[in-house]
Every structure is written in C-alpha cells, then in structure tokens.
C-alpha positions in Angstrom: 12.0 -7.3 -23.8 8.9 -6.7 -26.1 8.1 -10.4 -25.9 8.1 -10.4 -22.0 5.6 -7.7 -21.0 5.6 -9.1 -17.4 9.3 -8.6 -17.1 9.2 -5.4 -18.6 6.5 -3.8 -16.5 8.3 -5.2 -13.3 11.5 -3.6 -14.5 9.6 -0.3 -15.1 8.1 -0.4 -11.5 11.8 -1.1 -10.3 13.4 1.7 -11.8 10.5 3.9 -10.9 10.7 2.7 -7.1 14.7 3.1 -7.1 14.1 6.8 -8.4 11.4 7.5 -5.8 13.3 6.1 -3.1 16.4 8.1 -3.8 14.3 11.4 -4.2 12.6 10.5 -0.8 15.8 9.8 1.1 17.2 13.2 -0.1 13.7 14.9 0.6 13.7 13.5 4.4 17.1 14.8 5.1 16.4 18.1 3.8 13.3 18.4 5.5 14.7 17.6 8.7 17.2 20.5 8.5 14.9 23.0 7.1 11.7 22.1 9.2 13.1 20.7 11.9 12.1 17.7 14.0 9.0 19.4 15.8 7.3 20.1 12.5 8.3 16.6 11.3 6.5 15.3 14.3 3.3 17.3 13.8 3.1 16.2 10.3 3.9 12.2 11.2 0.9 12.8 13.8 -1.6 13.4 10.9 0.0 10.9 8.5 -1.9 8.0 10.0 -5.2 10.0 9.6 -4.4 10.8 6.1 -3.8 7.0 5.3 -6.7 6.0 7.3 -9.0 8.3 5.1 -7.6 7.3 2.0 -8.3 3.8 2.5 -11.9 4.7 3.5 -12.4 6.7 0.2 -11.2 3.9 -1.9 -12.8 0.9 -0.3 -9.7 -0.8 -2.0 -12.1 -0.9 -5.1 -8.8 -0.1 -7.3 -7.5 -3.7 -6.8 -11.0 -5.3 -7.6 -11.2 -3.0 -10.7 -7.5 -4.5 -11.8 -8.9 -7.9 -11.3 -11.9 -7.5 -13.1 -10.6 -5.6 -15.9 -7.9 -8.3 -16.8 -10.4 -11.1 -16.2 -13.1 -9.7 -18.4 -10.7 -8.5 -21.3 -9.3 -11.9 -21.2 -12.8 -13.6 -21.7 -13.7 -10.9 -24.3 -16.3 -9.1 -22.0 -15.3 -5.7 -23.1 -18.7 -4.2 -22.2 -18.7 -5.8 -18.8 -15.1 -4.2 -18.3 -16.5 -0.6 -18.9 -19.5 -1.1 -16.9 -17.2 -2.1 -13.8 -14.8 0.9 -14.7 -17.6 3.3 -14.6 -19.4 1.7 -11.4 -15.8 1.7 -9.5 -15.3 5.2 -10.6 -18.8 6.4 -9.3 -18.4 4.7 -6.1 -14.7 5.9 -5.3 -16.0 9.6 -6.4 -18.8 9.4 -4.0 -16.9 7.8 -1.1 -13.9 10.0 -1.5 -16.4 13.4 -1.2 -18.0 11.8 2.1 -14.5 11.0 3.6 -13.4 14.6 2.8 -16.6 16.1 4.3 -16.2 13.6 7.3 -12.6 14.5 7.8 -13.3 18.2 7.9 -16.1 17.8 10.4 -14.0 15.4 12.5 -10.9 17.7 12.6 -11.7 19.3 15.7 -12.3 16.3 17.5 -9.1 14.7 16.2 -7.0 17.4 17.1 -8.0 18.0 20.6 -9.0 14.7 21.9 -7.3 12.0 19.8 -3.8 13.4 18.6 -3.9 15.6 21.9 -2.1 18.4 20.2 -4.4 21.5 18.9 -1.6 22.4 16.7 -2.7 19.5 14.3 -6.1 21.1 13.5 -5.0 23.3 10.6 -3.0 20.4 9.0 -6.1 17.9 9.4 -8.3 20.7 7.7 -5.6 20.7 4.9 -5.5 16.9 4.6 -8.6 16.6 2.1 -6.2 18.6 -0.4 -4.1 15.1 -0.4 -6.8 12.7 0.4 -9.0 13.6 -2.8 -6.3 13.4 -5.6 -4.9 10.0 -3.9 -8.3 8.3 -3.9 -9.2 9.6 -7.5 -5.8 8.5 -8.4 -6.8 4.8 -7.9 -9.4 4.8 -10.6 -7.1 5.6 -13.2 -4.2 3.2 -12.0 -6.7 0.2 -11.1 -7.9 0.5 -15.0 -4.2 0.7 -16.4 -3.0 -2.1 -14.3 -5.9 -4.3 -15.3 -5.0 -3.8 -18.9 -0.9 -4.5 -18.0 -0.4 -1.0 -18.4 2.4 0.1 -15.7 3.6 3.3 -17.5 1.0 5.1 -15.6 1.9 3.8 -12.1 5.6 4.0 -12.7 5.6 7.5 -14.2 3.0 8.8 -11.6 5.3 7.9 -8.7 8.3 9.6 -10.1 6.3 12.8 -10.7 4.6 12.9 -7.6 8.0 13.1 -5.9 9.5 15.6 -8.5 6.6 18.0 -8.0 6.3 17.4 -4.0 9.7 18.0 -3.2 10.5 21.6 -4.9 7.2 22.6 -3.3 7.8 21.9 -0.1 11.1 23.4 0.0 9.7 26.4 -1.8 7.1 26.7 1.1 9.5 26.2 3.9 12.0 29.0 2.4 8.7 31.4 1.8 7.4 30.8 5.2 10.5 30.7 7.2 10.5 32.4 10.5 6.6 31.8 10.8 6.5 29.1 13.3 6.3 25.2 13.4 2.7 25.1 12.4 3.5 26.9 9.0 6.5 24.4 8.5 4.2 21.3 9.2 1.5 22.9 6.8 4.0 23.2 4.0 4.5 19.6 4.3 0.8 18.9 4.0 0.4 21.3 1.3 3.5 19.5 -0.8 2.0 16.3 -0.2 -1.5 17.4 -1.8 0.2 19.1 -4.6 2.3 15.8 -5.3 -0.9 13.8 -5.1 -2.6 16.2 -7.6 0.5 15.9 -9.9 0.2 11.9 -9.8 -3.4 12.3 -10.4 -3.0 14.5 -13.7 -0.3 12.0 -14.5 -2.6 9.0 -14.5 -5.3 10.6 -16.1 -2.8 11.3 -19.2 -1.2 7.9 -19.3 -3.7 5.3 -18.2 -5.6 5.1 -21.6 -9.0 5.9 -19.8 -9.8 8.5 -22.5 -9.3 5.8 -25.4 -12.2 3.6 -24.3 -14.4 4.9 -27.1 -12.2 3.4 -29.7 -11.9 0.1 -27.7 -15.5 -0.3 -26.8 -17.7 -2.7 -29.2 -20.1 -1.2 -31.1 -23.6 -2.1 -30.1 -26.1 -4.1 -32.3 -29.3 -2.8 -33.7 -31.1 -0.4 -31.3 -33.8 -2.0 -29.3 -37.0 0.0 -28.9 -37.6 0.1 -25.1 -39.2 2.6 -22.7 -37.0 5.1 -20.8 -38.2 3.8 -17.5 -37.4 0.2 -18.2 -34.1 0.9 -19.8 -32.9 3.0 -16.7 -34.2 0.0 -14.1 -32.4 -2.3 -16.4 -29.2 -0.3 -16.3 -29.6 0.2 -12.5 -30.0 -3.6 -11.9 -26.6 -4.3 -14.0 -24.8 -1.7 -12.1 -25.8 -3.0 -9.0 -24.8 -6.4 -10.1 -21.3 -5.2 -11.0 -21.2 -3.0 -7.6 -21.6 -6.5 -5.6 -18.8 -8.2 -7.7 -16.4 -5.3 -7.0 -17.2 -5.1 -3.4 -17.1 -8.7 -2.8 -13.6 -8.2 -4.1 -12.4 -5.0 -2.4 -14.3 -5.3 0.9 -12.0 -8.0 2.0 -8.8 -6.2 1.3 -10.7 -3.0 3.0 -11.4 -4.7 6.4 -7.5 -6.4 6.3 -6.3 -2.8 5.8 -8.3 -1.2 8.3 -7.4 -4.0 10.8 -3.8 -3.5 10.0 -4.1 0.2 10.9 -5.7 -0.8 14.3 -3.0 -3.4 14.9 -0.3 -0.7 14.3 -2.1 1.7 16.9 -2.4 -1.2 19.3 1.4 -2.1 19.0 2.0 1.7 19.6 1.0 1.6 23.3 1.6 -2.4 23.6 5.1 -2.6 22.7 6.4 0.1 25.1 4.3 -1.3 27.9 5.5 -4.9 27.9 9.0 -3.6 27.9 8.3 -1.7 31.0 7.2 -4.8 32.3 10.2 -6.5 31.3 12.3 -3.8 33.6 13.2 -1.5 30.7 13.1 2.2 31.8 10.7 4.4 29.9 13.2 6.5 27.9 15.1 3.3 26.6 11.7 1.5 25.9 10.9 4.5 23.7 14.3 4.4 22.0 13.9 0.6 21.4 10.4 1.0 19.8 12.0 3.7 17.5 15.1 1.4 16.6 12.4 -1.4 15.7 10.1 0.8 13.8 12.3 3.4 12.4 15.5 1.4 11.7 15.0 -2.5 11.4 12.0 -2.8 10.0 12.7 -0.1 7.1 15.8 -2.1 6.6 13.9 -5.4 6.1 11.6 -3.9 3.6 14.3 -2.4 1.6 14.7 -5.1 -0.7 10.9 -5.0 -1.4 12.0 -2.7 -3.8 12.8 -5.7 -6.3 9.7 -7.8 -5.0 6.9 -5.5 -4.9 7.0 -4.5 -8.3 6.7 -8.2 -9.4 3.7 -8.6 -7.4 2.1 -5.5 -8.8 2.3 -6.8 -12.3 1.6 -10.4 -11.2 -1.9 -9.8 -10.2 -3.4 -8.7 -13.9 -1.0 -11.1 -15.4 -2.4 -14.4 -13.6 -5.7 -12.8 -13.8 -5.5 -12.8 -17.6 -3.9 -16.1 -17.9 -6.5 -17.7 -15.8 -9.4 -16.3 -17.3 -8.3 -17.3 -20.8 -7.9 -20.9 -19.6 -4.2 -21.0 -19.8 -3.7 -22.8 -16.3 -0.2 -23.8 -17.2 0.8 -20.1 -18.0 -0.5 -19.0 -14.8 1.1 -21.7 -12.8 4.6 -21.1 -14.7 4.4 -17.4 -13.6 3.6 -18.2 -10.1 6.3 -20.3 -9.9 9.0 -17.9 -11.4 7.6 -15.1 -9.1 7.8 -17.3 -6.2 11.3 -18.4 -7.0 12.7 -14.8 -7.5 11.0 -13.8 -4.3 12.6 -16.6 -2.3 15.9 -15.9 -3.8 16.0 -12.1 -2.9 14.6 -13.2 0.7 17.5 -15.8 1.2 20.0 -13.3 -0.4 18.8 -10.6 2.4 18.9 -13.1 5.1 22.4 -13.8 4.2 23.6 -10.4 4.3 21.9 -9.8 7.4 23.5 -12.6 9.1 27.0 -12.4 7.7 27.1 -8.6 8.2 24.7 -7.6 11.0 27.1 -4.7 12.4 28.0 -3.4 9.2 24.7 -2.9 7.7 23.4 -0.7 10.3 26.6 1.3 10.7 26.7 2.2 7.1 23.2 3.2 6.9 22.5 4.4 10.4 25.6 4.7 12.4 24.0 2.3 14.7 25.8 -0.9 15.1 24.3 -1.8 18.3 21.1 -2.8 16.8 23.1 -5.9 15.2 21.1 -8.5 17.1 17.7 -7.0 15.7 19.3 -7.3 12.3 20.2 -10.9 12.6 16.3 -11.5 13.5 15.1 -9.7 10.6 17.2 -11.9 8.3 15.0 -14.8 9.4 12.0 -13.0 8.4 13.0 -11.8 4.9 12.2 -15.2 3.0 8.6 -15.4 4.4 8.1 -11.6 4.0 8.9 -11.4 0.6 7.3 -14.7 -0.8 4.0 -13.7 1.3 3.8 -10.4 -1.1 3.8 -12.8 -4.0 1.1 -15.0 -2.6 -1.2 -12.4 -1.9 -0.9 -10.8 -5.4 -1.8 -14.4 -6.8 -4.8 -14.8 -4.6 -6.0 -11.3 -5.7 -5.5 -12.4 -9.2 -7.8 -15.4 -8.5 -10.5 -13.3 -6.9 -9.7 -15.1 -3.2 -9.6 -11.7 -1.5 -11.5 -13.5 1.5 -8.6 -16.0 1.9 -6.3 -13.1 2.3 -8.7 -11.5 5.0 -9.1 -14.6 6.9 -5.4 -15.3 6.9 -4.7 -11.7 8.2 -7.2 -12.0 10.7 -5.2 -15.3 12.0 -1.8 -14.0 11.7 -2.5 -10.6 13.4 -4.0 -12.4 16.4 -1.0 -14.5 16.6 1.4 -11.5 16.3 -0.3 -9.7 18.9 -0.4 -12.5 21.3 3.3 -13.3 20.9 4.3 -9.4 21.2 2.5 -9.3 24.4 4.1 -12.6 25.6 7.7 -12.2 24.1 8.3 -8.4 24.5 8.0 -9.0 28.4 10.5 -11.3 28.7 13.7 -9.7 30.0 15.8 -12.1 28.0 14.1 -11.0 24.7 13.0 -7.5 25.2 12.4 -5.7 22.1 13.8 -8.6 19.9 10.6 -10.3 21.2 8.5 -8.0 19.2 10.5 -8.7 16.1 10.1 -12.7 16.7 6.5 -12.0 16.6 6.8 -10.1 13.2 8.8 -13.0 11.9 6.3 -15.7 13.1 3.4 -13.4 11.5 5.3 -13.4 8.0 6.1 -17.3 8.2 2.6 -18.3 9.0 1.1 -16.0 6.4 3.3 -17.4 3.7 2.6 -21.0 4.8 -1.0 -20.5 4.6 -1.4 -18.3 1.6 1.1 -20.4 -0.3 -1.0 -23.2 0.3 -3.9 -21.6 -0.9 -2.2 -20.6 -4.1 -1.0 -24.2 -4.6 -4.6 -25.6 -4.1 -6.3 -23.1 -6.5 -3.7 -23.3 -9.0 -3.7 -27.0 -9.4 -7.3 -27.6 -9.8 
C-alpha cells in the first residue's frame, strides 16, 4: 500500500465517506423525529443560500490551489507554490469577510421576499457561523490535496459529523418546547460547529504550518529599496492571482450556473407535469420522488468514484508537470475503467432489481420505472466525474465550463419538452438528466484523450 499512494488516498477517502454517510443517515432519522418536518423544512429552505454563499466566498480557489501546488512542486518551483498559497489564502479570507457581511445585510430581503417565510430570518443571520469556517477550510484542504495529503480531508469529514450530530441533538433537547424556530436554529448552529471542527482539523493535519521547513533558503540578500521591493512583490502576487483565477473562475461560474439551473428546475418540472395533466399534489409528490429518492439512489455508488476523482487531480497534475506523460495516461485509463465498472454494475443492479432496491431502502416499489431509467445514467455519470478531475489537473477548467453550459442548455430544453409528454411524465425529466450525463461524458472524455495524447 505504501508503494501505491494514489490507491491509499482513494481508500482513505472511501472509508471516510462511508463513515460520514452512515452517521449522516442516522442523523437525518433522529432530526426528523426530534425536530419535526416543519423545522427541517425551514432548515432546508436556507440550505441553498448557505451553499451559494460558500461558493461565492471561495470562488472555487481551493481547486486551483490544488492544481498549482501539485504542478509547482513537480517542477521544483517551491517558492512559486508558497506564493500561490499565500495569495489564495488572502483572496479567500477577503471574499469570506465580504460574503458574511453581505449575507447579514441581505438576510431581511431573503427571508421576506425570496424565501417568503419570515421565520427563516434568524436562521439566515446564523448562517455566517457555518459559511466562514467552511470557506476557510478550503484553504487548508486545497493545500493538503495539492501535496497529495488526503488525511486532512478524510479526517475532517468524519470529525465534522462526529461533532455536528451530538451538538444538534443536545440543542434540540435543551430547546425542546420552544418552538419550530429554535429547533431549526439548532440545526444551523450544529452545522456551524461541525464546520468549525472541520476547519480546526484541516489546520492541524494539512501540513500548513510546516512550510518553513520545506521552503528553500534564499540566496544572498539583494540591496533594494523598500518601495521597489514592495512593488515587485505586488506584481508577482497579481500574476499569481491571475493564474489562480484563470483556473477557478470557470469552475465558479459553472457552479453558479448549476445552482441557477436547480432553481429553475424546482419551478419548471412541476409546471410541465401540470401541462401533462398531472394534478398539482401528485406533481409535487413526483418531484420529491425524483430528487429525494431516485437521484440520491443514483449517486450512492459515487461513494466509490468520488474519492478517486479527488486524488486523481493532484496525481495527474504531478505526473504531467514532471513530464511523465505515460504515467498520467495510465492513471487516466485505470480511473476511467474503475468508474465505468462501477457504473455498469450499478446499471445491472438497477435493471435486474428495479423494485427490490427502492422497496428495501424507501419501501416505495412504485418508483421502479424511474430506477430503470437511472440505471442508464450511471455509467455516464461516474465516468464524467473522472473526466472532469483530469481536466482540472491539466488546467483545462474552461473546457469543463463550456461543456457544462452546453449540457445544461440541452438538459433544460429536454426537461421542458419531455416532462410535458403524458407518456413520460416525471421520467422525461430523468431522461433529460441521462442525456446530460451522456453528453458530458462524451465531450469531456474526448477532451481528455485529446490533451493526454499530445
């Protein structure tokens, strides 16, 4: 195992993901019973705001820092790596502060106008408790993953859940009888405490504080005026900032577009089901079956694929920067074969046992037709994750953005058309998802082969 750091890191993340998922499942069961569905509903209303704020705060810079760290260390450019680390940290800290202030200022508008429930106001005011540590954690994890140190990420995921769950349960017990708002606030506070625990874990295990031992010693000091030295340093930092943003901004735009597309789907799918002749109550139920049952079922095997994608980005960036093209290609082929194998196995299970799987997990065998459709999406969804990680490693984040723009437009168009077909109904929306993943896998897979074979 020591001779295979890529496999070791992937297994480490898989184990951490399995533990996290088990704790999360138990947590959801307890929250529904202790807090009630109404409190959980209030929390779910502010959760998209939290995700949006976290994305704005980081600008996806941790991914760029991972790529630049792996690339720079492979080239022996340690000084450039430390400069990228310093600049990325400064940018994330600044954006996090602005995002937290903006969130506090926008909370009344969001609560009364956008979320249409004034009871979400105190929850929005508490969100910075989670947004700030979540964004700052990205600094340390991006640095650690760039050095192929996955201990920080894996341990942090588990620690977040181990701290979050007892805090939430303790607050629910302490505030029992005080109303729905207090129960929902307990969930937000627990989220913030868990993210803070993850931040402290990342700070301790990322190797951030050992950089002085790794940093190369400078040569003989050059006599230079303080003003000129400051100007030269600012110019270098601006150059590094442009390099970081050139990698992160396309990913940030793609994430924001994805969030916008999700918001569009929330209104689009039920409305198109109404056009197909489905009653409103049934349309809402169908939408819940798609987003709350079938898609999570599809993503469940990602527990195996996602860690591979996480460790693949720094591994291929390191091999590519050091001129080991054959090694980079070999890792790409192995990861693709593994993801395709998991996808085909998932498809086989979904087609062989379309009723048994949802009956076992949800006691809802009636969604078996959707499970069959989801089986067709699995191989494309899993390989697409690997292809995106490889393009990140090669610095081709703009390619990921262009593909995402294309496939999102196709997906929304197909959702609009197919969901209104009475013969398909909600299955039409799932077929749109399948086409999205198939097109993404084809375009990004071709791009990976094109760049790796150059």
